[in-house]
C-alpha positions as CSV (number, residue, x, y, z in Angstrom):
1,M,17.5,10.1,6.4
2,A,18.7,13.7,6.1
3,V,21.3,12.7,3.6
4,A,18.8,10.7,1.5
5,G,16.4,13.7,1.5
6,L,19.2,16.0,0.4
7,V,20.3,13.7,-2.4
8,L,16.7,13.2,-3.6
9,G,16.2,16.9,-3.6
10,I,19.3,17.4,-5.8
11,V,18.3,14.6,-8.1
12,S,14.8,16.0,-8.4
13,I,16.2,19.3,-9.6
14,V,18.4,17.6,-12.1
15,F,15.5,15.5,-13.5
16,S,13.4,18.7,-13.9
17,F,15.7,19.8,-16.7
18,I,15.8,16.4,-18.5
19,G,13.3,15.9,-21.3
20,L,10.7,13.5,-20.0
21,G,12.1,13.4,-16.4
22,F,9.2,15.4,-14.9
23,P,7.3,12.5,-13.4
24,I,10.4,10.9,-12.0
25,G,11.7,14.2,-10.6
26,A,8.3,15.0,-9.0
27,I,8.1,11.5,-7.3
28,L,11.7,11.8,-6.1
29,G,11.0,15.3,-4.8
30,I,8.0,14.1,-2.8
31,V,9.9,11.2,-1.3
32,G,12.7,13.6,-0.5
33,I,10.2,15.9,1.3
34,I,8.9,13.0,3.4
35,L,12.4,11.8,4.3
36,S,13.5,15.3,5.2
37,V,10.5,16.0,7.4
38,V,11.0,12.7,9.3
39,A,14.8,13.4,9.7
40,K,14.0,17.0,10.9
41,K,11.6,15.7,13.5
42,K,14.1,13.1,14.8
43,N,17.2,15.3,14.7
44,P,16.9,18.9,13.5
45,T,20.1,19.6,11.5
46,G,21.0,21.9,8.7
47,M,21.3,18.9,6.3
48,A,17.6,18.0,7.0
49,T,16.6,21.6,6.4
50,A,18.6,21.8,3.2
51,G,17.1,18.5,2.0
52,L,13.6,19.8,2.7
53,V,14.2,23.0,0.8
54,L,15.8,21.4,-2.2
55,S,13.1,18.7,-2.4
56,I,10.4,21.4,-2.3
57,I,12.2,23.4,-5.0
58,G,12.7,20.3,-7.1
59,T,9.1,19.2,-6.9
60,I,7.7,22.6,-7.7
61,L,10.1,23.1,-10.6
62,C,9.2,19.7,-12.0
63,L,5.5,20.5,-11.8
64,L,5.9,24.0,-13.3
65,L,8.0,22.8,-16.2
66,F,5.5,20.0,-16.8
67,V,2.6,22.5,-17.0
68,A,4.7,24.7,-19.3
69,C,5.4,21.8,-21.7
70,V,1.7,20.8,-21.7
71,A,0.8,24.5,-22.5
72,C,3.3,24.6,-25.3
73,L,2.1,21.4,-26.8
74,G,-1.5,22.6,-26.5
75,N,-0.6,25.8,-28.2
76,A,1.1,23.9,-31.0
77,G,-2.1,21.9,-31.5
78,V,-4.1,25.1,-31.7
79,C,-1.7,26.7,-34.2
80,A,-1.7,23.6,-36.3
81,A,-5.5,23.6,-36.4
82,L,-5.6,27.3,-37.3
83,A,-3.1,26.7,-40.1
84,E,-5.5,24.2,-41.7
85,L,-8.2,26.8,-42.0
């Protein structure tokens, strides 16, 4: 489970930089967090800790970049509306 959490954390970080990969990256990051926590409770190893850290970073990064994209699109809509005036 530690290996799966680590891989999902890495994939989550990769998906955060892909155009519309934010939802997929966030979901994979959350699953990676769950798997890493379970693996850390059963057998606390460095790989489980690394998976937990990478999954948390990937999830937060996906959510932050999603909010940034929504803010940019909202700003573009406001600028387009002001240009019509």
